[in-house]
MARTOR-30297 format. One record per residue (C-alpha): residue in three letters; x, y, z; residue number from 1. Coordinates in pm, whole numbers. Example, Ala and Ser with C-alpha at 12.3 -4.5 7.8 and 13.67 -1.06 7.14 Angstrom:
residues 2
[r 'ALA' [1230 -450 780] 1] [r 'SER' [1367 -106 714] 2] 
***
This chain:
residues 601
[r 'MET' [26716 7456 8285] 1] [r 'THR' [26704 7164 8044] 2] [r 'ILE' [26573 7257 7697] 3] [r 'VAL' [26577 7054 7383] 4] [r 'LEU' [26610 7304 7101] 5] [r 'ALA' [26664 7249 6729] 6] [r 'ALA' [26966 7364 6530] 7] [r 'CYS' [27246 7298 6764] 8] [r 'GLY' [27466 7337 6462] 9] [r 'THR' [27336 7686 6401] 10] [r 'ILE' [27672 7846 6339] 11] [r 'ARG' [27756 7615 6052] 12] [r 'ARG' [27406 7631 5907] 13] [r 'ALA' [27355 8003 5943] 14] [r 'ARG' [27663 8069 5744] 15] [r 'GLN' [27532 7921 5422] 16] [r 'GLY' [27830 8035 5217] 17] [r 'GLY' [27671 7965 4882] 18] [r 'GLU' [27375 8190 4964] 19] [r 'GLY' [27558 8510 5036] 20] [r 'ALA' [27492 8511 5414] 21] [r 'ALA' [27718 8722 5634] 22] [r 'THR' [27934 8563 5903] 23] [r 'VAL' [27901 8687 6258] 24] [r 'SER' [28223 8887 6234] 25] [r 'GLN' [28075 9057 5921] 26] [r 'ALA' [27746 9142 6084] 27] [r 'LYS' [27632 9499 6037] 28] [r 'ALA' [27419 9710 6266] 29] [r 'VAL' [27138 9815 6028] 30] [r 'ALA' [26882 10078 6106] 31] [r 'ASP' [26522 9947 6107] 32] [r 'ASP' [26425 10207 5849] 33] [r 'GLY' [26678 10061 5600] 34] [r 'GLY' [26909 10362 5633] 35] [r 'ALA' [27285 10375 5616] 36] [r 'ARG' [27490 10087 5759] 37] [r 'ARG' [27786 10128 5979] 38] [r 'ALA' [28039 9853 6025] 39] [r 'LEU' [28110 9730 6377] 40] [r 'SER' [28443 9819 6521] 41] [r 'LEU' [28712 9556 6517] 42] [r 'ASN' [28683 9524 6892] 43] [r 'ASP' [28307 9468 6875] 44] [r 'ARG' [28347 9213 6596] 45] [r 'MET' [28592 9015 6806] 46] [r 'ARG' [28368 9034 7117] 47] [r 'LEU' [28064 8925 6908] 48] [r 'ASP' [28247 8630 6756] 49] [r 'TYR' [28376 8512 7095] 50] [r 'LEU' [28046 8548 7274] 51] [r 'PHE' [27852 8380 6995] 52] [r 'GLN' [28089 8084 6985] 53] [r 'GLU' [28067 8047 7363] 54] [r 'ALA' [27685 8057 7345] 55] [r 'ALA' [27697 7773 7089] 56] [r 'LYS' [27914 7566 7324] 57] [r 'MET' [27677 7624 7620] 58] [r 'LYS' [27383 7522 7400] 59] [r 'LEU' [27548 7200 7299] 60] [r 'GLN' [27613 7128 7664] 61] [r 'GLU' [27241 7202 7741] 62] [r 'ARG' [27348 7486 7967] 63] [r 'HIS' [27071 7698 7827] 64] [r 'SER' [27057 7972 8095] 65] [r 'GLU' [27420 8054 8023] 66] [r 'ALA' [27371 8036 7644] 67] [r 'LEU' [27075 8271 7664] 68] [r 'ASP' [27266 8520 7872] 69] [r 'LEU' [27558 8515 7618] 70] [r 'LEU' [27316 8561 7328] 71] [r 'ARG' [27159 8860 7495] 72] [r 'GLN' [27511 9009 7531] 73] [r 'CYS' [27554 8947 7155] 74] [r 'TYR' [27227 9128 7086] 75] [r 'THR' [27347 9427 7284] 76] [r 'ILE' [27655 9448 7065] 77] [r 'ALA' [27483 9384 6728] 78] [r 'PRO' [27100 9392 6750] 79] [r 'ASN' [27071 9331 6380] 80] [r 'ALA' [27300 9023 6350] 81] [r 'PRO' [27074 8769 6187] 82] [r 'GLU' [27243 8468 6353] 83] [r 'VAL' [27188 8620 6697] 84] [r 'LEU' [26825 8704 6618] 85] [r 'TYR' [26760 8344 6496] 86] [r 'GLU' [26913 8184 6808] 87] [r 'LEU' [26713 8417 7036] 88] [r 'SER' [26398 8331 6848] 89] [r 'LEU' [26438 7961 6933] 90] [r 'TYR' [26436 8042 7302] 91] [r 'GLU' [26144 8270 7270] 92] [r 'LEU' [25957 7981 7094] 93] [r 'TYR' [26045 7757 7385] 94] [r 'PHE' [25908 8019 7625] 95] [r 'ARG' [25595 8041 7407] 96] [r 'ASN' [25657 8402 7325] 97] [r 'ASP' [25545 8330 6973] 98] [r 'SER' [25487 8680 6849] 99] [r 'LEU' [25833 8795 6964] 100] [r 'ALA' [25997 8483 6813] 101] [r 'LEU' [25831 8549 6475] 102] [r 'ALA' [25932 8908 6482] 103] [r 'LEU' [26298 8799 6546] 104] [r 'LEU' [26281 8543 6269] 105] [r 'ARG' [26129 8791 6020] 106] [r 'GLN' [26394 9045 6103] 107] [r 'ALA' [26665 8784 6048] 108] [r 'THR' [26519 8695 5717] 109] [r 'ARG' [26500 9061 5604] 110] [r 'LEU' [26863 9113 5702] 111] [r 'ASP' [26976 8788 5520] 112] [r 'PRO' [26708 8731 5256] 113] [r 'ARG' [26900 8448 5078] 114] [r 'ASN' [26933 8241 5393] 115] [r 'THR' [26674 7961 5351] 116] [r 'PHE' [26738 7833 5703] 117] [r 'TYR' [26562 8129 5858] 118] [r 'LYS' [26271 8105 5615] 119] [r 'GLU' [26238 7735 5683] 120] [r 'ALA' [26208 7810 6063] 121] [r 'ILE' [25921 8051 5992] 122] [r 'ALA' [25749 7808 5757] 123] [r 'THR' [25787 7525 6010] 124] [r 'TYR' [25624 7736 6279] 125] [r 'TYR' [25322 7811 6060] 126] [r 'LEU' [25288 7449 5946] 127] [r 'ASN' [25299 7328 6308] 128] [r 'HIS' [25016 7567 6385] 129] [r 'ILE' [24820 7456 6081] 130] [r 'GLN' [24855 7799 5920] 131] [r 'THR' [24942 7674 5580] 132] [r 'GLU' [24869 7992 5377] 133] [r 'GLN' [25106 8193 5596] 134] [r 'ALA' [25380 7929 5544] 135] [r 'LEU' [25333 7925 5170] 136] [r 'PRO' [25533 8236 5066] 137] [r 'TYR' [25836 8117 5276] 138] [r 'LEU' [25826 7769 5122] 139] [r 'GLU' [25798 7923 4768] 140] [r 'ALA' [26102 8143 4839] 141] [r 'ILE' [26297 7837 4962] 142] [r 'ALA' [26200 7645 4641] 143] [r 'GLU' [26335 7930 4432] 144] [r 'LEU' [26660 7972 4628] 145] [r 'ARG' [26716 7595 4662] 146] [r 'PRO' [26563 7441 4350] 147] [r 'THR' [26686 7091 4439] 148] [r 'ARG' [26482 7070 4765] 149] [r 'SER' [26231 6807 4650] 150] [r 'ASP' [26099 6783 5009] 151] [r 'VAL' [25992 7151 4991] 152] [r 'LEU' [25833 7091 4649] 153] [r 'ALA' [25634 6800 4794] 154] [r 'GLN' [25513 7021 5082] 155] [r 'LEU' [25412 7291 4830] 156] [r 'THR' [25222 7030 4633] 157] [r 'ARG' [25020 6940 4948] 158] [r 'ILE' [24941 7302 5024] 159] [r 'TYR' [24851 7393 4666] 160] [r 'THR' [24621 7082 4650] 161] [r 'SER' [24449 7177 4978] 162] [r 'LEU' [24396 7531 4845] 163] [r 'ASP' [24251 7403 4515] 164] [r 'ARG' [24545 7546 4321] 165] [r 'GLN' [24576 7236 4105] 166] [r 'ALA' [24783 7398 3837] 167] [r 'ASP' [25045 7514 4086] 168] [r 'ALA' [25052 7168 4241] 169] [r 'ILE' [25113 7012 3894] 170] [r 'ARG' [25401 7248 3827] 171] [r 'ALA' [25556 7152 4164] 172] [r 'LEU' [25521 6782 4073] 173] [r 'ASP' [25680 6847 3740] 174] [r 'ARG' [25979 6995 3915] 175] [r 'ILE' [26004 6687 4134] 176] [r 'GLU' [26003 6464 3828] 177] [r 'LEU' [26284 6663 3677] 178] [r 'LEU' [26491 6608 3998] 179] [r 'GLU' [26405 6244 4067] 180] [r 'GLY' [26267 6103 3748] 181] [r 'LYS' [25933 5943 3661] 182] [r 'MET' [25757 5798 3967] 183] [r 'PRO' [25420 5625 3986] 184] [r 'SER' [25315 5814 4296] 185] [r 'VAL' [25378 6151 4119] 186] [r 'SER' [25197 6042 3804] 187] [r 'TYR' [24892 5924 4001] 188] [r 'GLN' [24888 6261 4186] 189] [r 'LYS' [24904 6455 3857] 190] [r 'PHE' [24625 6236 3713] 191] [r 'ALA' [24397 6317 4005] 192] [r 'LEU' [24483 6692 3977] 193] [r 'TYR' [24408 6698 3606] 194] [r 'LYS' [24075 6529 3674] 195] [r 'ARG' [23990 6804 3927] 196] [r 'LEU' [24082 7059 3675] 197] [r 'GLY' [23848 6890 3423] 198] [r 'GLN' [24142 6809 3198] 199] [r 'GLU' [24089 6431 3188] 200] [r 'ASP' [24283 6378 2866] 201] [r 'LYS' [24594 6528 3011] 202] [r 'GLY' [24548 6301 3312] 203] [r 'PHE' [24543 5995 3093] 204] [r 'GLU' [24851 6123 2912] 205] [r 'GLU' [25027 6115 3252] 206] [r 'LEU' [24923 5753 3306] 207] [r 'GLU' [25019 5665 2951] 208] [r 'SER' [25371 5815 3002] 209] [r 'LEU' [25405 5600 3313] 210] [r 'CYS' [25325 5293 3098] 211] [r 'HIS' [25597 5399 2852] 212] [r 'GLU' [25843 5440 3142] 213] [r 'TYR' [25769 5089 3274] 214] [r 'PRO' [25654 4898 2957] 215] [r 'HIS' [25685 4551 3111] 216] [r 'ASP' [25488 4622 3424] 217] [r 'MET' [25117 4562 3348] 218] [r 'THR' [25017 4732 3674] 219] [r 'TYR' [25022 5069 3502] 220] [r 'ARG' [24825 4949 3196] 221] [r 'LEU' [24562 4814 3429] 222] [r 'ALA' [24557 5148 3616] 223] [r 'VAL' [24480 5319 3280] 224] [r 'ALA' [24204 5070 3207] 225] [r 'ASP' [24052 5103 3559] 226] [r 'GLN' [24044 5479 3533] 227] [r 'LEU' [23876 5455 3184] 228] [r 'LEU' [23616 5227 3333] 229] [r 'ALA' [23557 5473 3619] 230] [r 'ALA' [23510 5746 3351] 231] [r 'ASP' [23240 5526 3188] 232] [r 'ARG' [23464 5464 2881] 233] [r 'GLU' [23398 5093 2889] 234] [r 'ALA' [23500 5014 2533] 235] [r 'GLU' [23837 5178 2572] 236] [r 'ALA' [23889 5001 2909] 237] [r 'LEU' [23806 4662 2764] 238] [r 'LYS' [24052 4720 2487] 239] [r 'VAL' [24329 4779 2737] 240] [r 'TYR' [24218 4475 2947] 241] [r 'ASP' [24236 4258 2628] 242] [r 'GLU' [24582 4391 2558] 243] [r 'VAL' [24699 4292 2909] 244] [r 'ARG' [24538 3953 2876] 245] [r 'ARG' [24730 3885 2557] 246] [r 'GLN' [25056 3953 2739] 247] [r 'GLU' [24973 3805 3078] 248] [r 'PRO' [24673 3577 3057] 249] [r 'ASP' [24708 3464 3423] 250] [r 'ASN' [24747 3808 3572] 251] [r 'THR' [24543 3804 3895] 252] [r 'ALA' [24508 4183 3904] 253] [r 'LEU' [24357 4164 3552] 254] [r 'GLN' [24098 3915 3674] 255] [r 'LEU' [24005 4148 3963] 256] [r 'SER' [23977 4441 3724] 257] [r 'MET' [23754 4236 3494] 258] [r 'LEU' [23529 4170 3791] 259] [r 'GLN' [23484 4541 3829] 260] [r 'TYR' [23419 4562 3453] 261] [r 'TYR' [23141 4300 3473] 262] [r 'ARG' [22985 4478 3767] 263] [r 'HIS' [23011 4816 3598] 264] [r 'THR' [22849 4687 3282] 265] [r 'GLY' [22571 4511 3474] 266] [r 'ASN' [22670 4151 3389] 267] [r 'ASP' [22593 4017 3739] 268] [r 'SER' [22592 3646 3647] 269] [r 'LEU' [22934 3663 3484] 270] [r 'PHE' [23062 3872 3783] 271] [r 'ALA' [22947 3604 4026] 272] [r 'ALA' [23094 3319 3817] 273] [r 'VAL' [23436 3483 3789] 274] [r 'ARG' [23438 3581 4160] 275] [r 'ASP' [23362 3225 4262] 276] [r 'SER' [23619 3093 4021] 277] [r 'LEU' [23889 3319 4172] 278] [r 'LEU' [23779 3239 4530] 279] [r 'TYR' [23829 2865 4474] 280] [r 'GLU' [24121 2885 4231] 281] [r 'PRO' [24411 2709 4412] 282] [r 'LYS' [24656 2956 4260] 283] [r 'SER' [24482 3258 4405] 284] [r 'ASP' [24671 3400 4700] 285] [r 'THR' [24519 3495 5037] 286] [r 'ASP' [24516 3868 4957] 287] [r 'VAL' [24290 3801 4655] 288] [r 'ARG' [24057 3581 4859] 289] [r 'VAL' [24033 3848 5130] 290] [r 'THR' [23949 4113 4871] 291] [r 'LEU' [23687 3894 4711] 292] [r 'MET' [23536 3799 5053] 293] [r 'ARG' [23512 4164 5152] 294] [r 'ASP' [23314 4223 4829] 295] [r 'LEU' [23097 3922 4893] 296] [r 'ILE' [23017 4038 5251] 297] [r 'ALA' [22930 4385 5125] 298] [r 'GLN' [22705 4250 4847] 299] [r 'GLU' [22527 3981 5051] 300] [r 'LEU' [22447 4213 5339] 301] [r 'ARG' [22306 4482 5121] 302] [r 'ASP' [22015 4253 5033] 303] [r 'ASP' [21685 4257 5210] 304] [r 'SER' [21727 3910 5361] 305] [r 'LEU' [22007 3980 5603] 306] [r 'HIS' [21990 3638 5771] 307] [r 'LYS' [22024 3457 5439] 308] [r 'GLY' [22309 3678 5342] 309] [r 'GLN' [22491 3600 5670] 310] [r 'GLN' [22439 3227 5604] 311] [r 'ARG' [22588 3253 5258] 312] [r 'VAL' [22894 3442 5391] 313] [r 'VAL' [22943 3181 5669] 314] [r 'GLU' [22904 2893 5423] 315] [r 'THR' [23170 3049 5189] 316] [r 'PHE' [23412 3093 5478] 317] [r 'ASP' [23353 2734 5583] 318] [r 'SER' [23404 2613 5224] 319] [r 'LEU' [23729 2805 5179] 320] [r 'ASP' [23856 2679 5518] 321] [r 'THR' [23776 2313 5420] 322] [r 'ARG' [23954 2345 5084] 323] [r 'PHE' [24258 2547 5166] 324] [r 'GLY' [24291 2537 5546] 325] [r 'PRO' [24280 2834 5780] 326] [r 'THR' [24479 3153 5707] 327] [r 'LEU' [24538 3432 5946] 328] [r 'ASP' [24396 3704 5717] 329] [r 'LEU' [24073 3518 5643] 330] [r 'LEU' [24023 3432 6006] 331] [r 'GLN' [24065 3797 6105] 332] [r 'LEU' [23820 3894 5833] 333] [r 'ARG' [23572 3641 5961] 334] [r 'ALA' [23610 3770 6316] 335] [r 'ALA' [23543 4127 6190] 336] [r 'PHE' [23236 4000 6004] 337] [r 'LEU' [23099 3824 6317] 338] [r 'ALA' [23174 4133 6533] 339] [r 'THR' [22991 4357 6290] 340] [r 'TYR' [22697 4151 6167] 341] [r 'ASP' [22650 3864 6412] 342] [r 'LYS' [22725 4020 6753] 343] [r 'GLN' [22516 3774 6948] 344] [r 'ASN' [22713 3473 6824] 345] [r 'ASP' [22977 3468 7092] 346] [r 'SER' [23065 3107 7058] 347] [r 'ASP' [23159 3134 6689] 348] [r 'PHE' [23364 3450 6748] 349] [r 'VAL' [23549 3285 7041] 350] [r 'ALA' [23622 2983 6815] 351] [r 'VAL' [23763 3208 6544] 352] [r 'MET' [23979 3395 6794] 353] [r 'ASP' [24111 3071 6934] 354] [r 'ARG' [24212 2958 6590] 355] [r 'VAL' [24379 3290 6529] 356] [r 'ILE' [24592 3228 6838] 357] [r 'GLN' [24678 2878 6717] 358] [r 'LEU' [24813 3027 6394] 359] [r 'GLU' [24971 3329 6560] 360] [r 'PRO' [25023 3274 6936] 361] [r 'ALA' [25156 3625 6985] 362] [r 'ASN' [24837 3792 6845] 363] [r 'THR' [24772 4027 7136] 364] [r 'GLN' [24422 4143 7021] 365] [r 'ALA' [24291 3781 7010] 366] [r 'VAL' [24464 3684 7341] 367] [r 'PHE' [24315 3974 7530] 368] [r 'TYR' [23975 3926 7385] 369] [r 'LEU' [23963 3560 7498] 370] [r 'ILE' [24091 3652 7841] 371] [r 'GLN' [23817 3914 7881] 372] [r 'TYR' [23553 3679 7741] 373] [r 'TYR' [23636 3376 7959] 374] [r 'GLY' [23674 3596 8264] 375] [r 'GLU' [23337 3768 8214] 376] [r 'HIS' [23167 3434 8159] 377] [r 'GLN' [23346 3269 8454] 378] [r 'GLN' [23482 2992 8230] 379] [r 'TYR' [23784 2939 8450] 380] [r 'GLU' [23927 2620 8289] 381] [r 'GLN' [23932 2792 7949] 382] [r 'LEU' [24065 3113 8109] 383] [r 'GLU' [24348 2914 8268] 384] [r 'ASP' [24436 2752 7932] 385] [r 'ILE' [24449 3080 7741] 386] [r 'CYS' [24641 3258 8019] 387] [r 'ARG' [24900 2980 8041] 388] [r 'ARG' [24964 3025 7668] 389] [r 'ALA' [24965 3398 7709] 390] [r 'VAL' [25227 3413 7983] 391] [r 'ASN' [25461 3226 7749] 392] [r 'THR' [25409 3455 7453] 393] [r 'HIS' [25353 3778 7651] 394] [r 'PRO' [25550 3733 7977] 395] [r 'GLU' [25577 4112 8013] 396] [r 'GLU' [25196 4156 8019] 397] [r 'LEU' [25100 4149 8390] 398] [r 'VAL' [24735 4114 8304] 399] [r 'CYS' [24804 3762 8167] 400] [r 'HIS' [24959 3660 8499] 401] [r 'PHE' [24681 3824 8692] 402] [r 'TYR' [24402 3642 8513] 403] [r 'LEU' [24594 3315 8531] 404] [r 'GLY' [24610 3352 8907] 405] [r 'VAL' [24239 3437 8918] 406] [r 'ALA' [24144 3134 8704] 407] [r 'LEU' [24352 2902 8929] 408] [r 'TYR' [24217 3058 9250] 409] [r 'GLN' [23859 3018 9136] 410] [r 'GLN' [23926 2650 9065] 411] [r 'GLY' [24059 2599 9420] 412] [r 'LYS' [24421 2571 9305] 413] [r 'LYS' [24544 2823 9565] 414] [r 'THR' [24909 2716 9572] 415] [r 'GLU' [24929 2742 9192] 416] [r 'ALA' [24749 3071 9201] 417] [r 'MET' [24997 3210 9453] 418] [r 'LYS' [25280 3106 9232] 419] [r 'ALA' [25115 3277 8924] 420] [r 'PHE' [25083 3604 9109] 421] [r 'GLU' [25442 3580 9244] 422] [r 'GLU' [25577 3509 8896] 423] [r 'GLY' [25373 3798 8757] 424] [r 'LEU' [25528 4045 9002] 425] [r 'LEU' [25873 3927 8902] 426] [r 'GLN' [25792 4071 8558] 427] [r 'LYS' [25700 4420 8677] 428] [r 'THR' [25906 4709 8552] 429] [r 'SER' [25897 5088 8580] 430] [r 'GLU' [25674 5079 8271] 431] [r 'SER' [25414 4848 8432] 432] [r 'ARG' [25073 4995 8507] 433] [r 'PRO' [25071 5076 8879] 434] [r 'ALA' [24709 4970 8924] 435] [r 'MET' [24780 4621 8785] 436] [r 'VAL' [25089 4582 9006] 437] [r 'ALA' [24873 4684 9298] 438] [r 'ASP' [24601 4426 9214] 439] [r 'LEU' [24859 4153 9194] 440] [r 'TYR' [24993 4243 9540] 441] [r 'SER' [24643 4279 9683] 442] [r 'ILE' [24521 3935 9578] 443] [r 'LEU' [24856 3778 9669] 444] [r 'GLY' [24808 3922 10016] 445] [r 'ASP' [24463 3765 10039] 446] [r 'ILE' [24601 3427 9949] 447] [r 'TYR' [24889 3462 10198] 448] [r 'HIS' [24629 3542 10467] 449] [r 'GLU' [24422 3239 10378] 450] [r 'SER' [24738 3027 10403] 451] [r 'GLY' [24811 3156 10749] 452] [r 'ARG' [25109 3369 10638] 453] [r 'GLU' [24995 3688 10818] 454] [r 'ASP' [25323 3879 10796] 455] [r 'ASP' [25364 3800 10428] 456] [r 'ALA' [25007 3911 10370] 457] [r 'PHE' [25060 4247 10540] 458] [r 'GLU' [25390 4299 10351] 459] [r 'ALA' [25207 4237 10025] 460] [r 'TYR' [24929 4480 10126] 461] [r 'ASP' [25187 4743 10205] 462] [r 'SER' [25340 4698 9863] 463] [r 'CYS' [25003 4721 9698] 464] [r 'LEU' [24938 5058 9863] 465] [r 'ILE' [25270 5190 9749] 466] [r 'TYR' [25159 5143 9391] 467] [r 'GLN' [24801 5247 9446] 468] [r 'ASP' [24719 5408 9778] 469] [r 'ASP' [24345 5408 9710] 470] [r 'ASN' [24307 5038 9623] 471] [r 'VAL' [23985 4988 9823] 472] [r 'GLY' [23998 4610 9822] 473] [r 'CYS' [24339 4604 9977] 474] [r 'LEU' [24253 4883 10224] 475] [r 'ASN' [23944 4694 10341] 476] [r 'ASN' [24103 4351 10373] 477] [r 'TYR' [24416 4476 10537] 478] [r 'ALA' [24208 4671 10793] 479] [r 'TYR' [23979 4381 10866] 480] [r 'TYR' [24252 4125 10911] 481] [r 'LEU' [24439 4360 11146] 482] [r 'SER' [24115 4399 11351] 483] [r 'LEU' [24076 4022 11374] 484] [r 'LEU' [24419 4007 11529] 485] [r 'GLY' [24359 4313 11745] 486] [r 'ARG' [24676 4469 11596] 487] [r 'ASP' [24736 4831 11480] 488] [r 'LEU' [24370 4927 11529] 489] [r 'ASP' [24442 5299 11470] 490] [r 'LYS' [24599 5211 11133] 491] [r 'ALA' [24312 4971 11061] 492] [r 'GLU' [24055 5246 11141] 493] [r 'GLU' [24230 5497 10912] 494] [r 'MET' [24243 5255 10622] 495] [r 'SER' [23882 5143 10667] 496] [r 'TYR' [23752 5496 10690] 497] [r 'ARG' [23917 5573 10356] 498] [r 'THR' [23720 5288 10200] 499] [r 'ILE' [23380 5423 10309] 500] [r 'ARG' [23480 5770 10191] 501] [r 'LEU' [23556 5619 9849] 502] [r 'GLU' [23250 5387 9838] 503] [r 'PRO' [23000 5508 10103] 504] [r 'ASP' [22728 5261 10019] 505] [r 'ASN' [22945 4947 10012] 506] [r 'LYS' [22803 4710 10279] 507] [r 'THR' [23128 4508 10313] 508] [r 'TYR' [23336 4820 10380] 509] [r 'LEU' [23074 4962 10622] 510] [r 'ASP' [23080 4634 10816] 511] [r 'THR' [23453 4640 10839] 512] [r 'TYR' [23457 4993 10976] 513] [r 'ALA' [23177 4911 11223] 514] [r 'TRP' [23376 4609 11343] 515] [r 'ILE' [23694 4803 11395] 516] [r 'LEU' [23505 5057 11598] 517] [r 'PHE' [23362 4765 11801] 518] [r 'MET' [23713 4632 11864] 519] [r 'LYS' [23810 4981 11985] 520] [r 'GLU' [23515 4973 12221] 521] [r 'ARG' [23334 5255 12048] 522] [r 'TYR' [23008 5070 12047] 523] [r 'ALA' [22761 5352 11977] 524] [r 'GLU' [22954 5459 11670] 525] [r 'ALA' [22975 5095 11558] 526] [r 'ALA' [22595 5069 11587] 527] [r 'HIS' [22553 5373 11358] 528] [r 'TYR' [22751 5214 11078] 529] [r 'ILE' [22627 4852 11120] 530] [r 'ASP' [22267 4980 11098] 531] [r 'ARG' [22342 5109 10749] 532] [r 'VAL' [22437 4750 10657] 533] [r 'CYS' [22155 4551 10808] 534] [r 'PRO' [21884 4775 10951] 535] [r 'ALA' [21720 4629 11263] 536] [r 'ASP' [21368 4719 11138] 537] [r 'SER' [21416 4492 10827] 538] [r 'ALA' [21224 4164 10823] 539] [r 'ASP' [21420 3842 10874] 540] [r 'GLU' [21366 3718 10521] 541] [r 'VAL' [21492 4051 10384] 542] [r 'LEU' [21805 4039 10593] 543] [r 'LEU' [21876 3679 10481] 544] [r 'THR' [21847 3765 10114] 545] [r 'MET' [22000 4114 10125] 546] [r 'GLU' [22301 4153 9896] 547] [r 'GLY' [22625 4210 10097] 548] [r 'VAL' [22486 4078 10421] 549] [r 'SER' [22649 3752 10513] 550] [r 'GLY' [22641 3532 10824] 551] [r 'VAL' [22957 3705 10953] 552] [r 'VAL' [22796 4050 10905] 553] [r 'LEU' [22486 3939 11095] 554] [r 'GLU' [22702 3806 11384] 555] [r 'HIS' [22884 4137 11394] 556] [r 'ALA' [22548 4314 11414] 557] [r 'GLY' [22450 4091 11699] 558] [r 'ASP' [22775 4152 11893] 559] [r 'ILE' [22741 4530 11848] 560] [r 'ALA' [22379 4524 11964] 561] [r 'ALA' [22476 4324 12273] 562] [r 'LYS' [22752 4572 12366] 563] [r 'ASN' [22490 4850 12330] 564] [r 'GLY' [22265 4670 12581] 565] [r 'ASN' [22008 4543 12332] 566] [r 'GLN' [22007 4171 12411] 567] [r 'GLU' [21687 4091 12227] 568] [r 'GLN' [21813 4245 11910] 569] [r 'ALA' [22154 4070 11955] 570] [r 'LEU' [21987 3727 11990] 571] [r 'ARG' [21788 3788 11671] 572] [r 'PHE' [22100 3876 11471] 573] [r 'TRP' [22292 3582 11607] 574] [r 'THR' [22016 3340 11520] 575] [r 'LEU' [21995 3482 11170] 576] [r 'ALA' [22374 3458 11140] 577] [r 'LEU' [22364 3081 11230] 578] [r 'GLN' [22089 3034 10976] 579] [r 'ALA' [22277 3218 10701] 580] [r 'GLY' [22595 3023 10769] 581] [r 'GLY' [22910 3070 10566] 582] [r 'ASP' [23279 3119 10636] 583] [r 'GLY' [23408 3337 10920] 584] [r 'LEU' [23147 3262 11188] 585] [r 'THR' [23297 3228 11534] 586] [r 'ALA' [23301 2889 11708] 587] [r 'VAL' [23118 3040 12005] 588] [r 'LEU' [22815 3161 11808] 589] [r 'PRO' [22591 2872 11917] 590] [r 'LYS' [22696 2936 12282] 591] [r 'LYS' [22612 3308 12251] 592] [r 'ILE' [22267 3210 12133] 593] [r 'ARG' [22223 2954 12412] 594] [r 'LEU' [22343 3185 12689] 595] [r 'LYS' [22188 3493 12531] 596] [r 'ARG' [22495 3702 12590] 597] [r 'TYR' [22806 3821 12413] 598] [r 'LEU' [23110 3587 12435] 599] [r 'ARG' [23453 3664 12300] 600] [r 'GLU' [23610 3385 12097] 601] 
***
């Protein structure tokens, strides 16, 4: 049994010397009713120590069955030894005997009330099960016993806040500050908590104390002003903004804050002027422009005239691009804008994604989007281009090799396509998606077959089915090509039958199965399946335009009809097959029509 359990160093941790915990050899057998204690005999103490140490060794070696057996022996000797109860509780948790595990942990805690390790185990259990109120008393006890545990205080802060116990949360944060000093994150939390208590002045005092702690960092002065503005105390906010401007007139964060001030006070014209000034200010960094563009998008698309708003946003993007050149963050924002508000404009979105890749060739999201887009729109030259770039930046992604092969194959570059699939398969690992590996093998098998490399094709198909035994495309083609050679017809029938079980209405798969039955001279059965593909009572024009019914299928229908003694029907299907044309027709088809009888090629 392999179990990963916490607290492999339990012996050391459980004997928290500074907390008054008893060692194993000092363990007492205590009555559940809290009555008189009696000390273990010397012999029992020695046995307990030995067995407990051996259990710890077995646990470290992950020999958990032996460790558990030793612990149970310890329990027999001293059923109230807290260390033993704790270790047993871990195994009960693993076996999902939660109620028993908790009972053991609680008993260990009662026996050794100053041992925070046991309390922490109970608290962790409750927190993992989102039972925060049950965890709370144990965490509070730990905080009292171990006052320097700022991690416990932080957890208490989160719980108090979730329970709307703001005052308790503030006291916990105060203790963290005593341990670790003044910190912005703590001050901001206390500010928010005071606001929830309705004690806004105390909240501002917290922010002011942060400013005193970091007098040269204007970030905190601006935070005070922004909160004053949010509280509708505009005059006080403006006073602080002016104070920051006197010290740092070029502070970009101040300019952004002033934008919010102009909006808050209804000065729309000044807001727009300052925003545009910041957008086109050469010293503004990309983060500022992205922030301002997000605001512009939100504002423009709130208006009634959505089309005009979209135009203004696009014009602004174009203008920024012309002045400062493309940046990755702005291009990604533009892509998000197009995807949200201009979903029909595929060409613009594709152009943006292509520019993203030019700036960041390894951008997986953009690469995969373009692969999907070009594939769906059958733009194979563009698909080849993006996939060639992708296999260089993402050689481990088999999908890039797959679509490169598809793009090349669709352009008639079969040798290059074969090489792309082969190189893709060289990249497969144990982490590769089996379905993708299977597809690579399946299409490679098709190309091998077209190149006359039958044995290589069948080997590739076998590999495909190892990775995905229900790959219907592979099963169908493998079966059909075997039937054309008259080889392994039983295997071909079994594979083909699986395809029609998986896709019972697929005409291609039904035709393959009918043809294999024909090759096995089971002509009546073959007729049953081919009739589901091209029913004899259908009009000629219907058969010639029916999806999934090619010239080859019609010739198969004629051959099957002939072997079932229906020469008139056979002649009709053969004539339609010749009219439909296409690859795969036999060379003797015209002769079959002329002689009005079945001929084997």
